mmCIF file of the C-alpha atoms, coordinates in Angstrom:
data_MODEL
# 
_entry.id   MODEL 
# 
loop_
_atom_site.group_PDB 
_atom_site.id 
_atom_site.type_symbol 
_atom_site.label_atom_id 
_atom_site.label_alt_id 
_atom_site.label_comp_id 
_atom_site.label_asym_id 
_atom_site.label_entity_id 
_atom_site.label_seq_id 
_atom_site.pdbx_PDB_ins_code 
_atom_site.Cartn_x 
_atom_site.Cartn_y 
_atom_site.Cartn_z 
_atom_site.occupancy 
_atom_site.B_iso_or_equiv 
_atom_site.pdbx_formal_charge 
_atom_site.auth_seq_id 
_atom_site.auth_comp_id 
_atom_site.auth_asym_id 
_atom_site.auth_atom_id 
_atom_site.pdbx_PDB_model_num 
ATOM 1   C CA . MET A 1 1   ? -42.349  -42.594 -12.111 1.00 0.00 ? 1   MET A CA 1 
ATOM 2   C CA . GLU A 1 2   ? -40.715  -43.249 -8.741  1.00 0.00 ? 2   GLU A CA 1 
ATOM 3   C CA . LYS A 1 3   ? -42.356  -40.123 -7.316  1.00 0.00 ? 3   LYS A CA 1 
ATOM 4   C CA . ASN A 1 4   ? -45.840  -41.431 -8.248  1.00 0.00 ? 4   ASN A CA 1 
ATOM 5   C CA . LYS A 1 5   ? -45.204  -44.691 -6.362  1.00 0.00 ? 5   LYS A CA 1 
ATOM 6   C CA . ILE A 1 6   ? -44.192  -42.774 -3.257  1.00 0.00 ? 6   ILE A CA 1 
ATOM 7   C CA . ILE A 1 7   ? -47.303  -40.581 -3.446  1.00 0.00 ? 7   ILE A CA 1 
ATOM 8   C CA . LYS A 1 8   ? -49.542  -43.660 -3.870  1.00 0.00 ? 8   LYS A CA 1 
ATOM 9   C CA . ALA A 1 9   ? -47.851  -45.401 -0.929  1.00 0.00 ? 9   ALA A CA 1 
ATOM 10  C CA . ILE A 1 10  ? -48.334  -42.351 1.281   1.00 0.00 ? 10  ILE A CA 1 
ATOM 11  C CA . GLY A 1 11  ? -51.986  -42.149 0.201   1.00 0.00 ? 11  GLY A CA 1 
ATOM 12  C CA . ILE A 1 12  ? -52.560  -45.797 1.118   1.00 0.00 ? 12  ILE A CA 1 
ATOM 13  C CA . ILE A 1 13  ? -50.877  -45.306 4.483   1.00 0.00 ? 13  ILE A CA 1 
ATOM 14  C CA . VAL A 1 14  ? -53.037  -42.243 5.213   1.00 0.00 ? 14  VAL A CA 1 
ATOM 15  C CA . VAL A 1 15  ? -56.238  -44.119 4.341   1.00 0.00 ? 15  VAL A CA 1 
ATOM 16  C CA . VAL A 1 16  ? -55.251  -47.100 6.515   1.00 0.00 ? 16  VAL A CA 1 
ATOM 17  C CA . LEU A 1 17  ? -54.412  -44.811 9.443   1.00 0.00 ? 17  LEU A CA 1 
ATOM 18  C CA . LEU A 1 18  ? -57.733  -42.980 9.082   1.00 0.00 ? 18  LEU A CA 1 
ATOM 19  C CA . LEU A 1 19  ? -59.628  -46.267 9.090   1.00 0.00 ? 19  LEU A CA 1 
ATOM 20  C CA . LEU A 1 20  ? -57.764  -47.449 12.185  1.00 0.00 ? 20  LEU A CA 1 
ATOM 21  C CA . TYR A 1 21  ? -58.411  -44.124 13.895  1.00 0.00 ? 21  TYR A CA 1 
ATOM 22  C CA . ALA A 1 22  ? -62.119  -44.345 13.042  1.00 0.00 ? 22  ALA A CA 1 
ATOM 23  C CA . GLN A 1 23  ? -62.362  -47.929 14.207  1.00 0.00 ? 23  GLN A CA 1 
ATOM 24  C CA . ALA A 1 24  ? -60.864  -46.959 17.553  1.00 0.00 ? 24  ALA A CA 1 
ATOM 25  C CA . GLY A 1 25  ? -63.861  -44.659 18.027  1.00 0.00 ? 25  GLY A CA 1 
ATOM 26  C CA . HIS A 1 26  ? -62.169  -41.328 17.422  1.00 0.00 ? 26  HIS A CA 1 
ATOM 27  C CA . ILE A 1 27  ? -64.056  -40.577 14.197  1.00 0.00 ? 27  ILE A CA 1 
ATOM 28  C CA . ASN A 1 28  ? -67.718  -41.328 13.572  1.00 0.00 ? 28  ASN A CA 1 
ATOM 29  C CA . LEU A 1 29  ? -68.176  -42.726 10.095  1.00 0.00 ? 29  LEU A CA 1 
ATOM 30  C CA . PRO A 1 30  ? -71.311  -41.944 8.049   1.00 0.00 ? 30  PRO A CA 1 
ATOM 31  C CA . GLY A 1 31  ? -74.335  -43.780 9.419   1.00 0.00 ? 31  GLY A CA 1 
ATOM 32  C CA . HIS A 1 32  ? -72.847  -44.060 12.896  1.00 0.00 ? 32  HIS A CA 1 
ATOM 33  C CA . GLY A 1 33  ? -75.472  -41.772 14.443  1.00 0.00 ? 33  GLY A CA 1 
ATOM 34  C CA . ASN A 1 34  ? -78.276  -43.650 12.713  1.00 0.00 ? 34  ASN A CA 1 
ATOM 35  C CA . ARG A 1 35  ? -77.060  -46.931 14.195  1.00 0.00 ? 35  ARG A CA 1 
ATOM 36  C CA . GLU A 1 36  ? -76.877  -45.398 17.666  1.00 0.00 ? 36  GLU A CA 1 
ATOM 37  C CA . GLN A 1 37  ? -80.385  -43.938 17.288  1.00 0.00 ? 37  GLN A CA 1 
ATOM 38  C CA . LYS A 1 38  ? -81.725  -47.369 16.321  1.00 0.00 ? 38  LYS A CA 1 
ATOM 39  C CA . ASN A 1 39  ? -79.847  -48.932 19.245  1.00 0.00 ? 39  ASN A CA 1 
ATOM 40  C CA . LEU A 1 40  ? -81.454  -46.453 21.650  1.00 0.00 ? 40  LEU A CA 1 
ATOM 41  C CA . GLN A 1 41  ? -84.925  -47.042 20.228  1.00 0.00 ? 41  GLN A CA 1 
ATOM 42  C CA . GLU A 1 42  ? -84.553  -50.819 20.477  1.00 0.00 ? 42  GLU A CA 1 
ATOM 43  C CA . ALA A 1 43  ? -83.115  -50.627 24.005  1.00 0.00 ? 43  ALA A CA 1 
ATOM 44  C CA . VAL A 1 44  ? -86.029  -48.460 25.205  1.00 0.00 ? 44  VAL A CA 1 
ATOM 45  C CA . VAL A 1 45  ? -88.687  -50.592 23.512  1.00 0.00 ? 45  VAL A CA 1 
ATOM 46  C CA . ASN A 1 46  ? -87.156  -53.844 24.810  1.00 0.00 ? 46  ASN A CA 1 
ATOM 47  C CA . TYR A 1 47  ? -86.771  -52.456 28.335  1.00 0.00 ? 47  TYR A CA 1 
ATOM 48  C CA . VAL A 1 48  ? -90.387  -51.275 28.547  1.00 0.00 ? 48  VAL A CA 1 
ATOM 49  C CA . ALA A 1 49  ? -91.809  -54.347 26.784  1.00 0.00 ? 49  ALA A CA 1 
ATOM 50  C CA . SER A 1 50  ? -90.100  -56.625 29.291  1.00 0.00 ? 50  SER A CA 1 
ATOM 51  C CA . GLN A 1 51  ? -92.132  -54.996 32.076  1.00 0.00 ? 51  GLN A CA 1 
ATOM 52  C CA . LEU A 1 52  ? -95.557  -55.082 30.419  1.00 0.00 ? 52  LEU A CA 1 
ATOM 53  C CA . THR A 1 53  ? -97.949  -57.825 31.503  1.00 0.00 ? 53  THR A CA 1 
ATOM 54  C CA . ASN A 1 54  ? -101.290 -57.193 29.765  1.00 0.00 ? 54  ASN A CA 1 
ATOM 55  C CA . GLY A 1 55  ? -100.370 -57.702 26.121  1.00 0.00 ? 55  GLY A CA 1 
ATOM 56  C CA . GLU A 1 56  ? -99.529  -54.042 25.478  1.00 0.00 ? 56  GLU A CA 1 
ATOM 57  C CA . THR A 1 57  ? -96.919  -53.003 22.933  1.00 0.00 ? 57  THR A CA 1 
ATOM 58  C CA . VAL A 1 58  ? -94.406  -50.161 22.951  1.00 0.00 ? 58  VAL A CA 1 
ATOM 59  C CA . GLU A 1 59  ? -93.671  -47.452 20.391  1.00 0.00 ? 59  GLU A CA 1 
ATOM 60  C CA . PHE A 1 60  ? -90.661  -45.181 20.651  1.00 0.00 ? 60  PHE A CA 1 
ATOM 61  C CA . GLY A 1 61  ? -91.511  -41.492 20.465  1.00 0.00 ? 61  GLY A CA 1 
ATOM 62  C CA . THR A 1 62  ? -88.581  -39.090 20.703  1.00 0.00 ? 62  THR A CA 1 
ATOM 63  C CA . LYS A 1 63  ? -85.520  -38.139 22.707  1.00 0.00 ? 63  LYS A CA 1 
ATOM 64  C CA . TYR A 1 64  ? -84.263  -34.793 23.986  1.00 0.00 ? 64  TYR A CA 1 
ATOM 65  C CA . ASN A 1 65  ? -81.855  -33.322 26.551  1.00 0.00 ? 65  ASN A CA 1 
ATOM 66  C CA . SER A 1 66  ? -79.289  -35.869 25.431  1.00 0.00 ? 66  SER A CA 1 
ATOM 67  C CA . ASN A 1 67  ? -75.554  -35.819 26.065  1.00 0.00 ? 67  ASN A CA 1 
ATOM 68  C CA . ASP A 1 68  ? -72.495  -38.018 26.315  1.00 0.00 ? 68  ASP A CA 1 
ATOM 69  C CA . TYR A 1 69  ? -70.345  -37.942 29.432  1.00 0.00 ? 69  TYR A CA 1 
ATOM 70  C CA . LYS A 1 70  ? -67.705  -40.010 31.219  1.00 0.00 ? 70  LYS A CA 1 
ATOM 71  C CA . GLU A 1 71  ? -68.283  -41.906 34.433  1.00 0.00 ? 71  GLU A CA 1 
ATOM 72  C CA . ASN A 1 72  ? -65.486  -43.943 35.989  1.00 0.00 ? 72  ASN A CA 1 
ATOM 73  C CA . GLY A 1 73  ? -63.556  -43.696 32.719  1.00 0.00 ? 73  GLY A CA 1 
ATOM 74  C CA . GLU A 1 74  ? -66.431  -45.075 30.635  1.00 0.00 ? 74  GLU A CA 1 
ATOM 75  C CA . VAL A 1 75  ? -68.541  -43.117 28.165  1.00 0.00 ? 75  VAL A CA 1 
ATOM 76  C CA . ARG A 1 76  ? -72.203  -42.913 29.079  1.00 0.00 ? 76  ARG A CA 1 
ATOM 77  C CA . TYR A 1 77  ? -75.160  -41.414 27.257  1.00 0.00 ? 77  TYR A CA 1 
ATOM 78  C CA . SER A 1 78  ? -78.036  -39.701 29.029  1.00 0.00 ? 78  SER A CA 1 
ATOM 79  C CA . ALA A 1 79  ? -81.343  -38.658 27.473  1.00 0.00 ? 79  ALA A CA 1 
ATOM 80  C CA . THR A 1 80  ? -84.956  -37.979 28.243  1.00 0.00 ? 80  THR A CA 1 
ATOM 81  C CA . VAL A 1 81  ? -87.091  -40.280 26.115  1.00 0.00 ? 81  VAL A CA 1 
ATOM 82  C CA . GLU A 1 82  ? -90.772  -40.288 25.305  1.00 0.00 ? 82  GLU A CA 1 
ATOM 83  C CA . TYR A 1 83  ? -92.480  -43.528 24.389  1.00 0.00 ? 83  TYR A CA 1 
ATOM 84  C CA . TYR A 1 84  ? -95.999  -44.837 24.071  1.00 0.00 ? 84  TYR A CA 1 
ATOM 85  C CA . VAL A 1 85  ? -97.580  -47.874 25.695  1.00 0.00 ? 85  VAL A CA 1 
ATOM 86  C CA . VAL A 1 86  ? -100.257 -49.146 23.327  1.00 0.00 ? 86  VAL A CA 1 
ATOM 87  C CA . ALA A 1 87  ? -103.101 -51.167 24.829  1.00 0.00 ? 87  ALA A CA 1 
ATOM 88  C CA . LYS A 1 88  ? -104.738 -54.067 22.999  1.00 0.00 ? 88  LYS A CA 1 
ATOM 89  C CA . ASP A 1 89  ? -107.612 -51.768 22.009  1.00 0.00 ? 89  ASP A CA 1 
ATOM 90  C CA . GLY A 1 90  ? -105.148 -49.320 20.374  1.00 0.00 ? 90  GLY A CA 1 
ATOM 91  C CA . THR A 1 91  ? -105.234 -46.690 23.123  1.00 0.00 ? 91  THR A CA 1 
ATOM 92  C CA . LYS A 1 92  ? -101.847 -44.980 23.473  1.00 0.00 ? 92  LYS A CA 1 
ATOM 93  C CA . VAL A 1 93  ? -100.467 -43.602 26.705  1.00 0.00 ? 93  VAL A CA 1 
ATOM 94  C CA . LYS A 1 94  ? -97.451  -41.298 26.439  1.00 0.00 ? 94  LYS A CA 1 
ATOM 95  C CA . ARG A 1 95  ? -94.749  -41.774 29.061  1.00 0.00 ? 95  ARG A CA 1 
ATOM 96  C CA . THR A 1 96  ? -91.432  -40.088 29.738  1.00 0.00 ? 96  THR A CA 1 
ATOM 97  C CA . ALA A 1 97  ? -88.250  -41.441 31.319  1.00 0.00 ? 97  ALA A CA 1 
ATOM 98  C CA . GLN A 1 98  ? -84.687  -40.354 31.959  1.00 0.00 ? 98  GLN A CA 1 
ATOM 99  C CA . VAL A 1 99  ? -82.314  -43.053 30.715  1.00 0.00 ? 99  VAL A CA 1 
ATOM 100 C CA . VAL A 1 100 ? -78.597  -43.676 30.912  1.00 0.00 ? 100 VAL A CA 1 
ATOM 101 C CA . THR A 1 101 ? -77.022  -46.091 28.446  1.00 0.00 ? 101 THR A CA 1 
ATOM 102 C CA . ASN A 1 102 ? -73.595  -47.308 27.465  1.00 0.00 ? 102 ASN A CA 1 
ATOM 103 C CA . GLU A 1 103 ? -71.637  -45.549 24.710  1.00 0.00 ? 103 GLU A CA 1 
ATOM 104 C CA . ASP A 1 104 ? -73.263  -47.536 21.896  1.00 0.00 ? 104 ASP A CA 1 
ATOM 105 C CA . LYS A 1 105 ? -76.728  -46.824 23.327  1.00 0.00 ? 105 LYS A CA 1 
ATOM 106 C CA . ASP A 1 106 ? -77.699  -50.483 23.151  1.00 0.00 ? 106 ASP A CA 1 
ATOM 107 C CA . LYS A 1 107 ? -77.836  -51.239 26.895  1.00 0.00 ? 107 LYS A CA 1 
ATOM 108 C CA . ILE A 1 108 ? -79.900  -49.428 29.520  1.00 0.00 ? 108 ILE A CA 1 
ATOM 109 C CA . ILE A 1 109 ? -77.853  -48.782 32.664  1.00 0.00 ? 109 ILE A CA 1 
ATOM 110 C CA . GLU A 1 110 ? -80.301  -46.548 34.567  1.00 0.00 ? 110 GLU A CA 1 
ATOM 111 C CA . TRP A 1 111 ? -84.005  -45.862 34.095  1.00 0.00 ? 111 TRP A CA 1 
ATOM 112 C CA . LYS A 1 112 ? -86.059  -43.233 35.941  1.00 0.00 ? 112 LYS A CA 1 
ATOM 113 C CA . ASP A 1 113 ? -89.724  -42.725 35.080  1.00 0.00 ? 113 ASP A CA 1 
ATOM 114 C CA . GLN A 1 114 ? -90.815  -39.092 35.133  1.00 0.00 ? 114 GLN A CA 1 
# 
């Protein structure tokens, strides 16, 4: 009986440590990548939409050539993104840009149209 209590206690400690480790950013929990993808899409759409003046809208297309890296001790994310500017009449124009974001991909740090 005493042995079972020790095993349960160790199990609880292991689970707590794993959760703390994950929360510190060392382990990506399920759904983490989906959240970051949505963050990137929203950041791109919001960035482009803030610069449009003729009532156009923005649709996110795709990303490629993406990677994480460190700059001045901070994690950055770089990607080439394709998006569409949609005119009032429904005409879509495809555009491409190189973007750099923060680690969570929810803030654009650099933007270069291609």
